[in-house]
Each structure stands twice: as structure tokens, then as C-alpha cells.
Kinemage of the C-alpha trace (Angstrom):
@kinemage 1
@onewidth
@group {chain A} dominant
@subgroup {mainchain}
@vectorlist {calphas} color= white
{ca met a 1} P 3.701 -20.995 -16.378
{ca pro a 2} L 5.824 -20.851 -13.213
{ca ser a 3} L 7.972 -23.809 -12.472
{ca arg a 4} L 7.570 -25.817 -9.298
{ca thr a 5} L 10.290 -27.462 -7.345
{ca cys a 6} L 9.235 -30.784 -5.942
{ca ser a 7} L 10.699 -33.348 -3.662
{ca thr a 8} L 9.820 -36.982 -3.963
{ca ala a 9} L 11.414 -37.904 -0.667
{ca pro a 10} L 9.303 -40.069 1.633
{ca pro a 11} L 6.887 -39.909 3.362
{ca ala a 12} L 5.006 -37.797 0.819
{ca arg a 13} L 5.606 -35.732 -2.245
{ca trp a 14} L 6.204 -32.032 -1.473
{ca cys a 15} L 6.091 -29.113 -3.941
{ca ala a 16} L 6.787 -25.425 -3.413
{ca pro a 17} L 5.315 -23.024 -5.993
{ca asp a 18} L 7.895 -20.446 -7.116
{ca ala a 19} L 9.661 -20.706 -3.800
{ca ala a 20} L 12.403 -18.383 -2.672
{ca pro a 21} L 15.866 -19.837 -2.181
{ca gly a 22} L 15.777 -22.283 0.685
{ca tyr a 23} L 12.099 -23.076 0.322
{ca glu a 24} L 12.479 -25.564 -2.470
{ca asp a 25} L 14.280 -28.074 -0.298
{ca pro a 26} L 12.626 -28.679 3.078
{ca ser a 27} L 15.701 -30.546 4.243
{ca asn a 28} L 17.789 -27.338 3.903
{ca asn a 29} L 16.842 -25.831 7.265
{ca ala a 30} L 19.596 -23.212 7.269
{ca ala a 31} L 18.416 -21.637 3.999
{ca tyr a 32} L 14.770 -21.723 5.166
{ca val a 33} L 15.587 -20.041 8.478
{ca gln a 34} L 17.865 -17.480 6.830
{ca ser a 35} L 15.193 -16.607 4.276
{ca asn a 36} L 12.525 -16.209 6.967
{ca thr a 37} L 14.856 -14.186 9.169
{ca thr a 38} L 15.681 -11.823 6.319
{ca ser a 39} L 12.014 -11.443 5.438
{ca leu a 40} L 10.947 -10.796 9.027
{ca thr a 41} L 13.800 -8.339 9.600
{ca ser a 42} L 12.726 -6.428 6.519
{ca gln a 43} L 9.093 -6.380 7.684
{ca ile a 44} L 10.127 -5.142 11.143
{ca ser a 45} L 12.209 -2.372 9.600
{ca asp a 46} L 9.314 -1.306 7.365
{ca leu a 47} L 6.911 -1.284 10.318
{ca lys a 48} L 9.304 0.802 12.428
{ca asp a 49} L 9.606 3.322 9.590
{ca arg a 50} L 5.827 3.431 9.254
{ca glu a 51} L 5.432 3.858 13.024
{ca ala a 52} L 7.872 6.782 13.049
{ca thr a 53} L 6.092 8.456 10.131
{ca glu a 54} L 2.664 8.051 11.700
{ca gln a 55} L 3.908 9.258 15.103
{ca glu a 56} L 5.258 12.382 13.425
{ca met a 57} L 1.877 12.925 11.768
{ca ile a 58} L 0.122 12.527 15.141
{ca asn a 59} L 2.522 14.991 16.798
{ca asn a 60} L 1.972 17.536 14.015
{ca tyr a 61} L -1.812 17.115 14.276
{ca gln a 62} L -1.690 17.551 18.060
{ca thr a 63} L 0.374 20.745 17.709
{ca met a 64} L -2.096 22.110 15.163
{ca ile a 65} L -5.135 21.301 17.345
{ca glu a 66} L -3.516 22.867 20.429
{ca ala a 67} L -2.744 26.046 18.441
{ca gln a 68} L -6.345 26.202 17.189
{ca phe a 69} L -7.670 25.724 20.712
{ca thr a 70} L -5.450 28.493 22.064
{ca ala a 71} L -6.585 30.819 19.267
{ca met a 72} L -10.222 29.947 20.014
{ca glu a 73} L -9.769 30.717 23.719
{ca thr a 74} L -8.109 34.049 22.901
{ca thr a 75} L -10.913 34.978 20.506
{ca leu a 76} L -13.563 33.974 23.052
{ca ala a 77} L -11.935 36.111 25.749
{ca thr a 78} L -11.780 39.075 23.355
{ca leu a 79} L -15.437 38.663 22.399
{ca gln a 80} L -16.527 38.381 26.024
{ca ser a 81} L -14.603 41.565 26.849
{ca gln a 82} L -16.168 43.405 23.906
{ca ser a 83} L -19.601 42.157 24.930
{ca ala a 84} L -19.136 43.473 28.459
{ca gln a 85} L -17.947 46.853 27.169
{ca leu a 86} L -20.885 47.176 24.778
{ca ala a 87} L -23.347 46.153 27.455
{ca ala a 88} L -21.896 48.751 29.831
{ca glu a 89} L -22.096 51.487 27.189
{ca leu a 90} L -25.693 50.574 26.354
{ca gly a 91} L -26.710 50.404 30.003
{ca tyr a 92} L -27.196 46.665 30.161
{ca thr a 93} L -25.975 44.422 32.917
{ca thr a 94} L -24.633 40.985 32.226
{ca ser a 95} L -24.946 38.066 34.578
{ca ser a 96} L -23.368 34.706 34.017
{ca thr a 97} L -25.501 31.628 34.424
{ca ser a 98} L -24.518 28.925 36.869
{ca ser a 99} L -24.359 26.274 34.168
{ca ser a 100} L -21.064 25.066 32.776
{ca ser a 101} L -21.653 26.855 29.480
{ca ser a 102} L -20.458 30.385 28.918
{ca ala a 103} L -23.933 31.711 28.077
{ca ser a 104} L -24.961 34.917 29.761
{ca ser a 105} L -28.183 36.831 30.016
{ca val a 106} L -28.449 40.532 29.331
{ca thr a 107} L -30.950 42.638 31.242
{ca pro a 108} L -31.649 46.268 30.453
{ca thr a 109} L -31.255 48.645 33.361
{ca thr a 110} L -33.899 51.264 33.924
{ca ser a 111} L -32.899 54.844 34.152
{ca thr a 112} L -34.489 56.838 36.965
{ca ser a 113} L -33.028 60.180 35.994
{ca ser a 114} L -35.368 62.667 34.482
{ca thr a 115} L -34.767 65.677 32.433
{ca gly a 116} L -36.135 68.818 33.966
{ca ser a 117} L -38.825 69.865 31.507
């Protein structure tokens, strides 16, 4: 069972369970402040390390997403070019819609040339 340091000084009895140095005697302000300062400094250091690590993760994620987006745009441009070429070879015309999407409609063109039979 952990020991407890207690003070019987007036006005009331005070006990600190398994206190760190400085906590067992409330009249020892210097030890209490030093202990808290050390603890808080350690916590701040840990949080700064964690912040730096997480910021690096965010930066890496952003770089990855930007690369994926660029690759997607390149692929989309290639596919749109191929679509236009195929439509031209097959005699279709493409017209873009006025909406914000990149959907297009394909309409077959009619051929008026006739073979002389």
C-alpha cells in the first residue's frame, strides 16, 4: 500500500497521496513551484514534438493529394483528347454542355455522299 505524507498543521489536516517531491509539504512553495514548472515544461516540449510530427504528416498528405490531383487532370485531358479523335474518325461531333460538369453529348453526323451505283 502506498504511503501518504500528512501534515497536521492547523487549520486542518492535509495529506498528499504518493506525492512528488515538494508536494508533501504545502509550506515548501519553492519545491511545489519547481515541480510544477518542470512538469509543465516537459508537457510543452512533448506537445511541440507532437505538433511538429503531425504538421509533417499533414504536409506529406497534402503533397500526395496534390500529386494525385495533377495526375487525374492529366489523365482526364488525355481521355478527352482521345475521345475527340475517336469521334472525329467515326464521324461524330462532340458538343460540350453548358453545365459545370465535363459531360459532353455525341451526335452522329449524316453522310450525304453517295456511291455511284
